[in-house]
N, C-alpha and C positions, 0 to 999 in steps of 0.2 A: 504494500500500500504506500502510495506517495501522498504527501500532504501539501496542499497549497493554501494560500491566504488570499483575501479579497478586499478591495477597497471600493466603496460606493462614494465616499467623501460626502456623506449627508450630515446635516446639522439641524435638528429641530429647533434649537435655540439660535440659529443663524449666527454662528461664530464667524469671525472675519475670515476672508479668503486666505490670508497669510497664516492664520492659526490652523485652518483645516488642511491646507496643503503641507504645512510643517508637520502636523500630526501624521500625515500619510508617509512622509519621508522617514520619520522616527519609527513608525510601525514596520516599514519595509526593512530598515536596517536591523531591527530586532528580529524580524522573521528570518533573515539570513543568518544571524548569529545563533538562532535557536534551531536551525536545521530544516526549515521549510524549503520546499523546492521551488515554489512559484509565488509570484505576486500578480494577481489578476485585477484588472482595472475596468470599471464600468463606464459607459458613456451615457450621460444625461444632460438635459438642457433646461434652463430658465426657471429653476426653483431650488429651494433648499433641500429637495429630495436627493440631489446629486450635483456637486459643484464641478464635476469632471467632464467637460465638453470635448476634450481632445486626449483620449487615453493614450494614443501613440506618443504624443508629445511628453506626457508625464512618464510613460514607460522609459523613454530615452533618458529623462532626468534621473529616474530611480536607478537605472543601470549605471549611470555615472556616479551615483552615491553609494554603490555596492560593488561587489566583485564576483559573486557566484550565483546569486539567486536569479532565476529566470523571470522575466517580466512578460506580461501578456495582457490581451484585451478580452474582456468578458462583459460586453462585446463591443465591437464596432457596429453601429446601427447602419447597415449598408444603404438602405433607401434614402438616407439623409445626405449622401455624399456621391460625388462622381467616382465611378469605379477606377478610372485611370489614376486619379489623385490618391485613392486608397492604396492601389498597387505601388505607386511611387513611394508613399510613406512607409508601407510595410517593408519594402526593399531597403529603404534608407535606414530604418531603425534596426533591422536585422544586421545590416552591414556594420553600423556604428556600435552595436552591442556585441559584436563578435559571435553572432548566432545564438544569443540568449533570449530570443523572442518566440513567444507562442501567440497564435492569432485565434481569437474568437470572433465569429461572424454571425450577426443576428439580424432579424428583420424589423425589430422594434415592436412596440405595443402601445405607446402613449400618444393618443390623438392630440393632447395638449402640445406635445413637441412637434408632431407632424404638421399641424395647422400653422404653427408659427414659422415653419420653414417651407411652407407652400407645397407640401407633398401629401398626396391622398393615402391615408392609412390603408384603405381597401386595396391599394396596389402593392402593398409592401411585399407580399410573398412572390408575386411575379417579378417585381423589380429585384428582389434578392436573388432569384434564380439567374437572371441576366447578369447581374453584377458579379456573382460568383464565377460565371463563365468567363467574363472579361478579365477578372483578376487572375484566374488560373492561366489564361492565355498570356497575359502581360508578364507574368513571372517566369515564363519559359525562356525568355531572353531572345525570342525570334520576332521578326515582323509579323503582324497579324491584322486582320480586319474583322468587323463584327456587324451583323445586320439583324437587329432585334426589334421588338415593339417599342421599347423605351430608349434604346441606344443604337445609333448607327455610327460606326467608327471606321473611318478610312484607314488604309494601311498605316500602322503605328508601331514604333519600337519604344520600349520603356527603359529608362536608365534612372538610377543604377539598378543592378540586379542583386538579389539577396545572396549572402554567403552560404545559407542553408539550402541545399538542393534536394528536391526541385523547388521547395519553398518551405518556410517555417511550418511547424505542426499546426494544423487547422482544427479547431473545435467549434461546436455549435451549442449554444445554450438553448436546449429544446424544452419548451413549456407547453407543447401541444402535441397531439398524436401526429398531426401533419408535419410538424418539424422533426419528429423522430424519424418519419419516413424519409424526408428530404436529407437528413444527416446520413442515414445508412446508405441511401442510394448514391450519395457522393463519396462514401468511404471516409467521412470525417469522424473525428472523435466527438463524444457527446458529454455534456454536463447537464444535469437536471436538478430539480429540487430547490429552487430559489424561494424567495419570500412568498408565503401563502400557499405553498404546495404541500398538502398532507401526504403522509406516507402511503395511504391507500392509492393516491394518484400515481405515486412512483411505481407501485405494482403494475398498474395499467401500462406505464411507459415501458417497463421491462418486458411485459408480454408482447407489446407492439415491436419492441426492439428485436426480440427473438424471431418473430414472424418475418420481419423485413430482412434480417440477416440470412434467413433460409431462402428468401426470394432473390436477393441481390448478390449474395455470396461475395463480399468484398475480398480483394486479393491480398489483404493484410489485416491483422487483428485491429478491431476498433476499440480504442480505450473508452472506458465508461467512468464518469465521475458524478458525484453528487455534491451540492453545496447546501450548507445549513448555517444559520446563526449559531455561533459557538461561544460558550462561556463556561469556564471551569472555575470552581470555587470550593471551599470546604465548609460553606455556610448555607443552610437551606433558605434562610430569609434573603440572603444576597442573591441566590439563584432565582428565587421568585421575583425579586425586584428586577433582575436582568430580563426575565421573560416579559415583564411589562414594558421594558424598553423595546423589545422585539415587536411588541404590539404596534408601536408607532410605524415601523417600517412596513409591517403587514397591512395596516390600514391604508397607508398612502400608496403602496404598490398596487393594491387591489382597486383602489378608487381610480388611479391613473389607468390601470389596465381595462377597467370596465366603464370608463368614461363618465364617472360622476364625481370627478376630483374637484377640489377647491384650492386655489392658490391665491392668497391675499398678500399683495405687495411682495411677491416672490416667495412667500412662506408657504410651503406645502402644509395643508391642514389635514390632521388625522381624523377623518370622518369615521364614526363607528361602522363596523361591518354588519351586514345582515347576518343573523345567527352568530353573533360575536363569540369566538371560542373562549373558554375559561382559561385561567392561568395554567391549570393542570393540563388542559388540552394543548396549549401552546408548547409546553415542555415535553409532552409525550408524542405529539403528532407532527410538529413543525420545526423543532430545533434540537440542538445538542447542548443542553444546559444542565449543569449540576456538578456533583462531585466527580473526581477522576473516574471512579468505578462506574458511575451512572453514564458518563460520557462514553466510556469504552463500550458499555452495553448498547447504547444508542447507535454507535457506529457499526458495531457487529450486526445490529438489526438492519441497518442500511446495506451492509454487505450482503446479507441474506436476501434482501428485497431486490436490490439492483445489480448485484454482482460487480460492485465497483472495484477499481484498482486505483482510484484517485479520490481523495476527500478534500473538499475545498472549505476552509474555515472562514466564515464571515465574523471576525472577532469584534469589529467596531460597528455597532448598530444603535439606533436610537440616540440618546444623549449620554451614553456611557462615557465616563471620564477617562482620560488617557492612562492614568495609573491603573484603573480597573482593566482596561484592555491589555496593557503590557503584563500585568500580573496573570491574567487569564492565559495569555500566550505562553508565558513561562511555565505555568502549571501543566498546560497541554503538552508542551515539549518534554517536560521532565516525567510526567506521570501518565500520559495517555499514549503518546507516540510509541513508547517502548513496547506496548502490548501488541503492536502491529508490525514489528520488525521480524523478518524471516529468520 
């Protein structure tokens, strides 16, 4: 099992940009020191739900502040960008990091963001398919052209080219059955289980994954990962308080996903969910929060459910303080990770 970490760079209390990005650098440096393999970076726009609009730019900065940890995007929201620019940026960051880049490619889900960038959310899946085609062609290092519904590209060559051949590892954050199918069909790696996805839904994803693997028969093994809010503590009251911090992210994520969000002066509002889960349900079905032993059991459960070989820890969620995040990361490294070493 490999362990990664994840940054959304959210701030319910609207901390300054300098503070939020500085926390991200400190967390990444701690993750490297504690033995995590990856730092994954989300793309979001126009609210305190996520300050990180250019994950590849921040990935390059984090690589410059570290020496070993891999940096990655989870995800680049492809329909919001021109694919040739994305290909150039991928190649540039892979080159300048010496091949320490992983790429997550997603189609997005927030109408709030799409509307402000003049893109139809209803077109996101079809645009994603064309953009993936173009990016893969661009990273081959040969002249190519493309004639699609959304993009018509005359003969073009992209420079620079990545140092990782044929391209950096590609992952998809799949939060729907359609995305599971598209991921397997492409032979990409998969991450599931973000905010608001219960473990029962993960069982459905695994069943679909197995069906599509039998249909498409990729020519190489597909890596499978799951992401969860993660908080390790030795105190039950502290664990339950952390679960309430996760509630903010779950509320805002689902309101943005289902188009009933509210953003006031840039502040994402945590509107209560329909059928709001209890604190116990959040801890049992949606997160990895608790003592080291409890966290080990939850990850084992995810292994049994999804057959994962990568677990992605979202340590900073809600308005957790930096000292809480760093302590939780240290406890995870010292008391949870060793249970999964071969």
